[in-house]
MIDREN-562298 format. One record per atom (N, C-alpha, C, O): residue number from 1; atom name; y, z, x. Coordinates in Angstrom, 1 decimal, padded with zeros to 4 digits. Atoms other than C-alpha are relative to their C-alpha. Layout:
BEGIN
<rec pos="NUM" site="CA" v="Y" w="Z" u="X"/>
...
// end
This chain:
BEGIN
<rec pos="1" site="N" v="-001.2" w="000.2" u="000.8"/>
<rec pos="1" site="CA" v="000.0" w="000.0" u="000.0"/>
<rec pos="1" site="C" v="001.2" w="-000.1" u="001.1"/>
<rec pos="1" site="O" v="001.2" w="000.5" u="002.1"/>
<rec pos="2" site="N" v="-001.2" w="000.1" u="-000.7"/>
<rec pos="2" site="CA" v="003.4" w="-001.0" u="001.4"/>
<rec pos="2" site="C" v="000.7" w="001.6" u="-000.1"/>
<rec pos="2" site="O" v="000.7" w="002.3" u="-001.1"/>
<rec pos="3" site="N" v="-000.5" w="-001.3" u="000.1"/>
<rec pos="3" site="CA" v="005.2" w="002.1" u="002.6"/>
<rec pos="3" site="C" v="000.9" w="000.3" u="-001.1"/>
<rec pos="3" site="O" v="000.8" w="001.4" u="-001.7"/>
<rec pos="4" site="N" v="-001.1" w="-000.2" u="001.3"/>
<rec pos="4" site="CA" v="008.1" w="001.8" u="-000.1"/>
<rec pos="4" site="C" v="-000.6" w="000.4" u="-001.3"/>
<rec pos="4" site="O" v="-000.1" w="001.0" u="-002.2"/>
<rec pos="5" site="N" v="000.7" w="-000.1" u="001.6"/>
<rec pos="5" site="CA" v="005.5" w="001.8" u="-002.9"/>
<rec pos="5" site="C" v="-001.1" w="001.3" u="000.1"/>
<rec pos="5" site="O" v="-001.8" w="001.5" u="-000.9"/>
<rec pos="6" site="N" v="000.8" w="-001.1" u="-000.1"/>
<rec pos="6" site="CA" v="003.4" w="004.9" u="-001.7"/>
<rec pos="6" site="C" v="000.4" w="001.2" u="-000.9"/>
<rec pos="6" site="O" v="001.6" w="001.4" u="-001.3"/>
<rec pos="7" site="N" v="-000.2" w="-001.3" u="000.8"/>
<rec pos="7" site="CA" v="002.9" w="008.1" u="-003.5"/>
<rec pos="7" site="C" v="000.5" w="-000.1" u="-001.3"/>
<rec pos="7" site="O" v="001.3" w="000.6" u="-001.7"/>
<rec pos="8" site="N" v="-000.3" w="000.4" u="001.2"/>
<rec pos="8" site="CA" v="003.0" w="006.3" u="-006.8"/>
<rec pos="8" site="C" v="-001.2" w="-000.3" u="-000.8"/>
<rec pos="8" site="O" v="-001.2" w="-000.9" u="-001.8"/>
<rec pos="9" site="N" v="001.4" w="000.1" u="000.6"/>
<rec pos="9" site="CA" v="-000.6" w="006.4" u="-007.6"/>
<rec pos="9" site="C" v="-000.8" w="-001.5" u="000.1"/>
<rec pos="9" site="O" v="-001.8" w="-001.8" u="-000.4"/>
<rec pos="10" site="N" v="000.6" w="001.3" u="-000.2"/>
<rec pos="10" site="CA" v="-001.2" w="002.8" u="-006.4"/>
<rec pos="10" site="C" v="-001.5" w="-000.2" u="000.8"/>
<rec pos="10" site="O" v="-002.5" w="-000.9" u="000.5"/>
<rec pos="11" site="N" v="001.0" w="-000.1" u="-000.9"/>
<rec pos="11" site="CA" v="-003.5" w="003.6" u="-003.6"/>
<rec pos="11" site="C" v="-001.2" w="000.6" u="-000.8"/>
<rec pos="11" site="O" v="-002.3" w="000.0" u="-000.8"/>
<rec pos="12" site="N" v="001.0" w="-000.6" u="000.8"/>
<rec pos="12" site="CA" v="-005.5" w="005.9" u="-006.0"/>
<rec pos="12" site="C" v="-000.5" w="-000.9" u="-001.1"/>
<rec pos="12" site="O" v="-001.8" w="-000.8" u="-001.3"/>
<rec pos="13" site="N" v="000.6" w="000.9" u="000.9"/>
<rec pos="13" site="CA" v="-005.9" w="003.4" u="-008.8"/>
<rec pos="13" site="C" v="-000.6" w="-001.2" u="000.8"/>
<rec pos="13" site="O" v="-001.6" w="-001.8" u="000.2"/>
<rec pos="14" site="N" v="001.1" w="000.9" u="-000.8"/>
<rec pos="14" site="CA" v="-007.2" w="000.9" u="-006.2"/>
<rec pos="14" site="C" v="-001.4" w="000.4" u="000.6"/>
<rec pos="14" site="O" v="-002.4" w="-000.3" u="000.7"/>
<rec pos="15" site="N" v="001.4" w="-000.4" u="-000.4"/>
<rec pos="15" site="CA" v="-009.8" w="003.2" u="-004.9"/>
<rec pos="15" site="C" v="-000.7" w="000.3" u="-001.1"/>
<rec pos="15" site="O" v="-001.9" w="000.2" u="-001.0"/>
<rec pos="16" site="N" v="001.0" w="-000.3" u="001.0"/>
<rec pos="16" site="CA" v="-011.0" w="004.2" u="-008.2"/>
<rec pos="16" site="C" v="-000.4" w="-001.2" u="-000.6"/>
<rec pos="16" site="O" v="-001.5" w="-001.2" u="-001.0"/>
<rec pos="17" site="N" v="000.5" w="001.6" u="000.6"/>
<rec pos="17" site="CA" v="-011.2" w="000.4" u="-009.4"/>
<rec pos="17" site="C" v="-001.2" w="-000.3" u="001.0"/>
<rec pos="17" site="O" v="-002.3" w="-000.8" u="000.6"/>
<rec pos="18" site="N" v="001.1" w="000.4" u="-001.0"/>
<rec pos="18" site="CA" v="-013.2" w="-000.1" u="-006.2"/>
<rec pos="18" site="C" v="-001.4" w="000.9" u="-000.3"/>
<rec pos="18" site="O" v="-002.5" w="000.4" u="-000.5"/>
<rec pos="19" site="N" v="001.1" w="-001.0" u="000.1"/>
<rec pos="19" site="CA" v="-015.5" w="003.0" u="-006.7"/>
<rec pos="19" site="C" v="-000.7" w="-000.6" u="-001.5"/>
<rec pos="19" site="O" v="-001.9" w="-000.8" u="-001.5"/>
<rec pos="20" site="N" v="000.4" w="000.4" u="001.0"/>
<rec pos="20" site="CA" v="-015.9" w="001.8" u="-010.3"/>
<rec pos="20" site="C" v="-001.0" w="-001.2" u="000.2"/>
<rec pos="20" site="O" v="-002.2" w="-001.2" u="000.0"/>
<rec pos="21" site="N" v="000.8" w="001.3" u="-000.2"/>
<rec pos="21" site="CA" v="-017.0" w="-001.8" u="-009.3"/>
<rec pos="21" site="C" v="-001.3" w="000.3" u="000.7"/>
<rec pos="21" site="O" v="-002.3" w="-000.2" u="000.3"/>
<rec pos="22" site="N" v="001.3" w="-000.3" u="-000.7"/>
<rec pos="22" site="CA" v="-019.5" w="-000.3" u="-006.8"/>
<rec pos="22" site="C" v="-001.0" w="000.5" u="-000.7"/>
<rec pos="22" site="O" v="-002.1" w="000.1" u="-000.7"/>
<rec pos="23" site="N" v="001.3" w="-000.9" u="001.1"/>
<rec pos="23" site="CA" v="-021.2" w="002.1" u="-009.3"/>
<rec pos="23" site="C" v="-000.5" w="-001.2" u="-000.9"/>
<rec pos="23" site="O" v="-001.7" w="-001.2" u="-001.2"/>
<rec pos="24" site="N" v="000.5" w="001.3" u="000.9"/>
<rec pos="24" site="CA" v="-021.5" w="-001.1" u="-011.5"/>
<rec pos="24" site="C" v="-000.9" w="-000.7" u="000.6"/>
<rec pos="24" site="O" v="-001.9" w="-001.0" u="-000.1"/>
<rec pos="25" site="N" v="000.9" w="001.0" u="-000.8"/>
<rec pos="25" site="CA" v="-023.2" w="-003.0" u="-008.9"/>
<rec pos="25" site="C" v="-001.2" w="000.8" u="000.6"/>
<rec pos="25" site="O" v="-002.0" w="000.2" u="001.3"/>
<rec pos="26" site="N" v="001.1" w="-000.7" u="-000.3"/>
<rec pos="26" site="CA" v="-025.5" w="000.0" u="-008.2"/>
<rec pos="26" site="C" v="000.2" w="000.4" u="001.6"/>
<rec pos="26" site="O" v="-000.8" w="000.9" u="002.3"/>
<rec pos="27" site="N" v="-000.2" w="-000.5" u="-001.2"/>
<rec pos="27" site="CA" v="-023.9" w="000.7" u="-004.8"/>
<rec pos="27" site="C" v="000.2" w="001.6" u="000.1"/>
<rec pos="27" site="O" v="000.8" w="002.2" u="-000.8"/>
<rec pos="28" site="N" v="-000.3" w="-001.6" u="-000.1"/>
<rec pos="28" site="CA" v="-023.9" w="004.4" u="-003.4"/>
<rec pos="28" site="C" v="000.6" w="000.3" u="001.2"/>
<rec pos="28" site="O" v="000.6" w="001.4" u="001.7"/>
<rec pos="29" site="N" v="-000.9" w="-000.2" u="-001.2"/>
<rec pos="29" site="CA" v="-021.8" w="003.9" u="-000.4"/>
<rec pos="29" site="C" v="001.4" w="-000.9" u="-000.1"/>
<rec pos="29" site="O" v="001.4" w="-002.0" u="-000.5"/>
<rec pos="30" site="N" v="-001.1" w="000.8" u="-000.1"/>
<rec pos="30" site="CA" v="-018.2" w="003.0" u="-000.1"/>
<rec pos="30" site="C" v="000.8" w="000.3" u="001.4"/>
<rec pos="30" site="O" v="001.1" w="001.4" u="001.8"/>
<rec pos="31" site="N" v="-000.6" w="-000.3" u="-001.3"/>
<rec pos="31" site="CA" v="-016.6" w="002.6" u="003.2"/>
<rec pos="31" site="C" v="001.5" w="-000.8" u="-000.1"/>
<rec pos="31" site="O" v="001.7" w="-001.9" u="-000.5"/>
<rec pos="32" site="N" v="-001.6" w="000.3" u="000.1"/>
<rec pos="32" site="CA" v="-012.7" w="002.4" u="003.3"/>
<rec pos="32" site="C" v="000.7" w="-000.1" u="001.5"/>
<rec pos="32" site="O" v="000.4" w="000.8" u="002.3"/>
<rec pos="33" site="N" v="-000.6" w="000.5" u="-001.5"/>
<rec pos="33" site="CA" v="-010.7" w="000.9" u="006.5"/>
<rec pos="33" site="C" v="001.6" w="000.3" u="-000.3"/>
<rec pos="33" site="O" v="002.0" w="000.2" u="-001.4"/>
<rec pos="34" site="N" v="-001.3" w="-000.1" u="000.1"/>
<rec pos="34" site="CA" v="-007.1" w="001.7" u="007.0"/>
<rec pos="34" site="C" v="000.7" w="-000.2" u="001.4"/>
<rec pos="34" site="O" v="000.1" w="000.1" u="002.4"/>
<rec pos="35" site="N" v="-000.7" w="-000.1" u="-001.3"/>
<rec pos="35" site="CA" v="-004.5" w="001.0" u="009.7"/>
<rec pos="35" site="C" v="000.6" w="001.5" u="000.0"/>
<rec pos="35" site="O" v="000.9" w="002.3" u="-000.9"/>
<rec pos="36" site="N" v="-000.4" w="-001.5" u="000.1"/>
<rec pos="36" site="CA" v="-003.4" w="004.3" u="011.2"/>
<rec pos="36" site="C" v="000.9" w="-000.2" u="001.5"/>
<rec pos="36" site="O" v="000.8" w="-001.2" u="002.2"/>
<rec pos="37" site="N" v="-001.1" w="-000.2" u="-001.4"/>
<rec pos="37" site="CA" v="-000.6" w="005.2" u="014.3"/>
<rec pos="37" site="C" v="-000.9" w="000.3" u="001.0"/>
<rec pos="37" site="O" v="-002.1" w="000.3" u="000.9"/>
<rec pos="38" site="N" v="000.5" w="-000.3" u="-001.3"/>
<rec pos="38" site="CA" v="-001.3" w="006.0" u="017.5"/>
<rec pos="38" site="C" v="-000.9" w="001.3" u="-000.1"/>
<rec pos="38" site="O" v="-000.9" w="002.1" u="-001.0"/>
<rec pos="39" site="N" v="001.1" w="-001.0" u="000.1"/>
<rec pos="39" site="CA" v="-004.1" w="008.4" u="018.4"/>
<rec pos="39" site="C" v="000.6" w="001.3" u="000.8"/>
<rec pos="39" site="O" v="000.9" w="001.4" u="002.0"/>
<rec pos="40" site="N" v="-000.5" w="-001.7" u="-000.5"/>
<rec pos="40" site="CA" v="-003.0" w="012.3" u="018.7"/>
<rec pos="40" site="C" v="-001.0" w="000.3" u="001.4"/>
<rec pos="40" site="O" v="-002.1" w="-000.2" u="001.6"/>
<rec pos="41" site="N" v="000.5" w="-000.5" u="-001.3"/>
<rec pos="41" site="CA" v="-003.8" w="013.9" u="022.0"/>
<rec pos="41" site="C" v="-001.2" w="001.0" u="-000.4"/>
<rec pos="41" site="O" v="-001.2" w="001.6" u="-001.5"/>
<rec pos="42" site="N" v="001.2" w="-001.0" u="000.1"/>
<rec pos="42" site="CA" v="-007.1" w="016.0" u="022.3"/>
<rec pos="42" site="C" v="000.5" w="001.3" u="-000.3"/>
<rec pos="42" site="O" v="001.4" w="001.7" u="000.4"/>
<rec pos="43" site="N" v="-000.7" w="-001.3" u="000.3"/>
<rec pos="43" site="CA" v="-006.4" w="019.3" u="020.6"/>
<rec pos="43" site="C" v="001.3" w="000.1" u="-000.7"/>
<rec pos="43" site="O" v="001.9" w="001.1" u="-000.7"/>
<rec pos="44" site="N" v="-001.1" w="000.0" u="000.8"/>
<rec pos="44" site="CA" v="-003.6" w="018.2" u="018.6"/>
<rec pos="44" site="C" v="-000.1" w="000.7" u="-001.3"/>
<rec pos="44" site="O" v="-000.9" w="000.1" u="-002.1"/>
<rec pos="45" site="N" v="000.1" w="-000.5" u="001.3"/>
<rec pos="45" site="CA" v="-003.3" w="020.4" u="015.5"/>
<rec pos="45" site="C" v="000.3" w="-001.2" u="-001.1"/>
<rec pos="45" site="O" v="001.3" w="-001.9" u="-001.0"/>
<rec pos="46" site="N" v="-000.1" w="001.0" u="001.0"/>
<rec pos="46" site="CA" v="-003.9" w="018.3" u="012.5"/>
<rec pos="46" site="C" v="-000.5" w="-001.3" u="000.3"/>
<rec pos="46" site="O" v="-000.1" w="-002.3" u="-000.4"/>
<rec pos="47" site="N" v="000.7" w="001.4" u="-000.5"/>
<rec pos="47" site="CA" v="-005.9" w="015.5" u="014.3"/>
<rec pos="47" site="C" v="-001.4" w="000.0" u="-000.7"/>
<rec pos="47" site="O" v="-002.1" w="001.0" u="-000.6"/>
<rec pos="48" site="N" v="001.3" w="000.2" u="000.6"/>
<rec pos="48" site="CA" v="-009.0" w="014.4" u="012.5"/>
<rec pos="48" site="C" v="-000.9" w="-000.5" u="001.0"/>
<rec pos="48" site="O" v="-000.5" w="-001.5" u="001.6"/>
<rec pos="49" site="N" v="001.0" w="000.6" u="-000.8"/>
<rec pos="49" site="CA" v="-012.0" w="013.7" u="014.8"/>
<rec pos="49" site="C" v="-001.1" w="-000.3" u="-000.9"/>
<rec pos="49" site="O" v="-001.6" w="000.4" u="-001.8"/>
<rec pos="50" site="N" v="001.1" w="000.4" u="000.6"/>
<rec pos="50" site="CA" v="-014.7" w="011.6" u="013.5"/>
<rec pos="50" site="C" v="-001.3" w="000.8" u="000.4"/>
<rec pos="50" site="O" v="-001.5" w="001.3" u="001.5"/>
<rec pos="51" site="N" v="001.3" w="-000.4" u="-000.5"/>
<rec pos="51" site="CA" v="-018.2" w="012.8" u="013.1"/>
<rec pos="51" site="C" v="-000.9" w="-000.7" u="001.0"/>
<rec pos="51" site="O" v="-001.9" w="-000.1" u="001.5"/>
<rec pos="52" site="N" v="000.9" w="000.8" u="-001.1"/>
<rec pos="52" site="CA" v="-019.7" w="010.1" u="015.4"/>
<rec pos="52" site="C" v="001.2" w="-000.9" u="000.7"/>
<rec pos="52" site="O" v="002.2" w="-001.2" u="000.0"/>
<rec pos="53" site="N" v="-000.9" w="000.6" u="-000.5"/>
<rec pos="53" site="CA" v="-017.8" w="008.2" u="017.9"/>
<rec pos="53" site="C" v="001.0" w="000.6" u="000.8"/>
<rec pos="53" site="O" v="000.8" w="001.8" u="001.1"/>
<rec pos="54" site="N" v="-001.1" w="-000.6" u="-000.6"/>
<rec pos="54" site="CA" v="-014.4" w="008.8" u="019.7"/>
<rec pos="54" site="C" v="001.1" w="-000.2" u="-000.8"/>
<rec pos="54" site="O" v="000.9" w="-000.7" u="-001.9"/>
<rec pos="55" site="N" v="-001.2" w="000.0" u="000.5"/>
<rec pos="55" site="CA" v="-010.9" w="008.8" u="018.8"/>
<rec pos="55" site="C" v="000.3" w="001.0" u="-001.0"/>
<rec pos="55" site="O" v="-000.5" w="001.7" u="-001.4"/>
<rec pos="56" site="N" v="-000.6" w="-001.0" u="001.0"/>
<rec pos="56" site="CA" v="-008.5" w="010.7" u="016.5"/>
<rec pos="56" site="C" v="000.9" w="-000.6" u="-000.8"/>
<rec pos="56" site="O" v="001.4" w="-001.7" u="-000.4"/>
<rec pos="57" site="N" v="-001.0" w="000.5" u="000.8"/>
<rec pos="57" site="CA" v="-006.3" w="010.1" u="013.7"/>
<rec pos="57" site="C" v="000.9" w="001.1" u="-000.6"/>
<rec pos="57" site="O" v="000.2" w="002.0" u="-001.0"/>
<rec pos="58" site="N" v="-000.8" w="-001.0" u="000.4"/>
<rec pos="58" site="CA" v="-003.4" w="012.3" u="012.5"/>
<rec pos="58" site="C" v="-000.5" w="000.2" u="-001.5"/>
<rec pos="58" site="O" v="-000.9" w="-000.6" u="-002.3"/>
<rec pos="59" site="N" v="000.5" w="-000.2" u="001.6"/>
<rec pos="59" site="CA" v="-004.2" w="014.1" u="009.2"/>
<rec pos="59" site="C" v="001.3" w="-000.3" u="-001.0"/>
<rec pos="59" site="O" v="001.2" w="-000.1" u="-002.2"/>
<rec pos="60" site="N" v="-001.2" w="000.2" u="000.9"/>
<rec pos="60" site="CA" v="-000.7" w="013.3" u="007.8"/>
<rec pos="60" site="C" v="000.2" w="-001.8" u="000.0"/>
<rec pos="60" site="O" v="001.1" w="-002.4" u="-000.6"/>
<rec pos="61" site="N" v="000.2" w="001.5" u="000.1"/>
<rec pos="61" site="CA" v="-001.6" w="009.3" u="008.4"/>
<rec pos="61" site="C" v="-000.1" w="-000.2" u="-001.5"/>
<rec pos="61" site="O" v="-000.7" w="000.5" u="-002.3"/>
<rec pos="62" site="N" v="000.2" w="000.2" u="001.5"/>
<rec pos="62" site="CA" v="-001.2" w="007.9" u="004.9"/>
<rec pos="62" site="C" v="-001.4" w="-000.5" u="-000.5"/>
<rec pos="62" site="O" v="-001.7" w="-000.4" u="-001.7"/>
<rec pos="63" site="N" v="001.4" w="000.3" u="000.3"/>
<rec pos="63" site="CA" v="-004.7" w="006.5" u="005.0"/>
<rec pos="63" site="C" v="-000.9" w="000.9" u="-000.1"/>
<rec pos="63" site="O" v="-001.9" w="000.9" u="-000.8"/>
<rec pos="64" site="N" v="000.8" w="-001.5" u="-000.4"/>
<rec pos="64" site="CA" v="-006.0" w="009.8" u="006.1"/>
<rec pos="64" site="C" v="000.3" w="000.9" u="-001.3"/>
<rec pos="64" site="O" v="-000.6" w="001.5" u="-001.8"/>
<rec pos="65" site="N" v="-000.4" w="-000.8" u="001.3"/>
<rec pos="65" site="CA" v="-004.1" w="011.5" u="003.1"/>
<rec pos="65" site="C" v="-000.7" w="-000.4" u="-001.0"/>
<rec pos="65" site="O" v="-001.4" w="000.4" u="-001.6"/>
<rec pos="66" site="N" v="000.8" w="000.7" u="001.1"/>
<rec pos="66" site="CA" v="-005.6" w="009.1" u="000.4"/>
<rec pos="66" site="C" v="-001.3" w="000.5" u="000.2"/>
<rec pos="66" site="O" v="-001.8" w="001.2" u="-000.7"/>
<rec pos="67" site="N" v="001.4" w="-000.1" u="000.0"/>
<rec pos="67" site="CA" v="-009.0" w="009.3" u="001.7"/>
<rec pos="67" site="C" v="-000.6" w="001.6" u="-000.2"/>
<rec pos="67" site="O" v="-001.6" w="001.9" u="-000.8"/>
<rec pos="68" site="N" v="000.4" w="-001.4" u="000.2"/>
<rec pos="68" site="CA" v="-009.1" w="013.3" u="002.1"/>
<rec pos="68" site="C" v="000.3" w="000.3" u="-001.4"/>
<rec pos="68" site="O" v="-000.6" w="001.0" u="-002.0"/>
<rec pos="69" site="N" v="-000.3" w="-000.4" u="001.2"/>
<rec pos="69" site="CA" v="-007.5" w="013.7" u="-001.2"/>
<rec pos="69" site="C" v="-001.3" w="-000.5" u="-001.0"/>
<rec pos="69" site="O" v="-001.5" w="000.1" u="-002.0"/>
<rec pos="70" site="N" v="001.0" w="000.6" u="000.9"/>
<rec pos="70" site="CA" v="-010.4" w="011.6" u="-002.8"/>
<rec pos="70" site="C" v="-001.5" w="000.6" u="000.6"/>
<rec pos="70" site="O" v="-002.5" w="000.2" u="000.1"/>
<rec pos="71" site="N" v="001.4" w="-000.4" u="-000.4"/>
<rec pos="71" site="CA" v="-013.2" w="013.5" u="-000.8"/>
<rec pos="71" site="C" v="-000.8" w="-000.8" u="001.0"/>
<rec pos="71" site="O" v="-001.9" w="-000.5" u="001.2"/>
<rec pos="72" site="N" v="000.7" w="000.8" u="-001.1"/>
<rec pos="72" site="CA" v="-014.0" w="010.9" u="001.9"/>
<rec pos="72" site="C" v="000.4" w="000.7" u="001.2"/>
<rec pos="72" site="O" v="001.3" w="001.4" u="001.3"/>
<rec pos="73" site="N" v="-000.3" w="-000.8" u="-001.2"/>
<rec pos="73" site="CA" v="-014.3" w="012.1" u="005.4"/>
<rec pos="73" site="C" v="-000.2" w="-001.1" u="001.1"/>
<rec pos="73" site="O" v="-000.8" w="-002.2" u="000.9"/>
<rec pos="74" site="N" v="-000.2" w="001.0" u="-001.1"/>
<rec pos="74" site="CA" v="-013.6" w="010.3" u="008.8"/>
<rec pos="74" site="C" v="-001.3" w="-000.2" u="000.7"/>
<rec pos="74" site="O" v="-001.8" w="000.9" u="001.1"/>
<rec pos="75" site="N" v="001.3" w="000.2" u="-000.8"/>
<rec pos="75" site="CA" v="-016.7" w="008.8" u="010.5"/>
<rec pos="75" site="C" v="000.3" w="-000.7" u="001.3"/>
<rec pos="75" site="O" v="-000.2" w="-000.4" u="002.4"/>
<rec pos="76" site="N" v="-000.5" w="000.6" u="-001.2"/>
<rec pos="76" site="CA" v="-015.1" w="006.5" u="012.8"/>
<rec pos="76" site="C" v="001.4" w="-000.5" u="000.1"/>
<rec pos="76" site="O" v="002.0" w="-000.8" u="-000.9"/>
<rec pos="77" site="N" v="-001.3" w="000.2" u="-000.2"/>
<rec pos="77" site="CA" v="-011.8" w="005.7" u="014.4"/>
<rec pos="77" site="C" v="000.1" w="-001.2" u="000.9"/>
<rec pos="77" site="O" v="-000.8" w="-001.2" u="001.8"/>
<rec pos="78" site="N" v="-000.1" w="001.1" u="-001.1"/>
<rec pos="78" site="CA" v="-010.7" w="002.5" u="016.4"/>
<rec pos="78" site="C" v="000.8" w="000.6" u="000.9"/>
<rec pos="78" site="O" v="001.7" w="001.4" u="000.6"/>
<rec pos="79" site="N" v="-000.7" w="-000.4" u="-001.1"/>
<rec pos="79" site="CA" v="-009.5" w="003.1" u="019.6"/>
<rec pos="79" site="C" v="000.5" w="-001.4" u="000.9"/>
<rec pos="79" site="O" v="-000.2" w="-002.3" u="001.4"/>
<rec pos="80" site="N" v="-000.4" w="001.1" u="-000.8"/>
<rec pos="80" site="CA" v="-007.2" w="000.7" u="021.4"/>
<rec pos="80" site="C" v="000.7" w="000.6" u="001.4"/>
<rec pos="80" site="O" v="001.2" w="001.7" u="001.5"/>
<rec pos="81" site="N" v="-000.3" w="-000.3" u="-001.3"/>
<rec pos="81" site="CA" v="-006.3" w="000.8" u="025.0"/>
<rec pos="81" site="C" v="000.8" w="-000.6" u="000.4"/>
<rec pos="81" site="O" v="000.7" w="-001.8" u="000.2"/>
<rec pos="82" site="N" v="-001.0" w="001.1" u="-000.7"/>
<rec pos="82" site="CA" v="-003.2" w="-000.5" u="026.8"/>
<rec pos="82" site="C" v="000.2" w="000.6" u="001.5"/>
<rec pos="82" site="O" v="000.2" w="001.7" u="001.9"/>
<rec pos="83" site="N" v="-000.2" w="-000.2" u="-001.5"/>
<rec pos="83" site="CA" v="-002.7" w="-001.0" u="030.5"/>
<rec pos="83" site="C" v="001.3" w="-000.6" u="000.2"/>
<rec pos="83" site="O" v="001.5" w="-001.8" u="-000.1"/>
<rec pos="84" site="N" v="-001.3" w="000.7" u="-000.2"/>
<rec pos="84" site="CA" v="000.8" w="-001.5" u="031.4"/>
<rec pos="84" site="C" v="000.1" w="-000.7" u="001.4"/>
<rec pos="84" site="O" v="001.1" w="-001.3" u="001.8"/>
// end
C-alpha cells in the first residue's frame, strides 16, 4: 500500500481477501512478502529476527506491522550487502 494510503484498512482488506481466496482453494499456507528498510543492527530493540536464516527487520516497518497485527511470524528476511 502506498505510504500516503496506509493505516486506512487497505492492507487488511487485501490480506483478508487473499486469505479467503486461499481457503476457498483449500490452501493451508499463506506466504506474505513485503519491501522493508535497512537491516537493524544485531541486538537492536524492536528488531524482528527470523526463525530460520539470517537478517533482521524493524518491528515498526509497515509490512511487519501489518503481518504481526494479523498473527503472521517472520520466517525469512532478505539481506542485501553493499560494497562501497
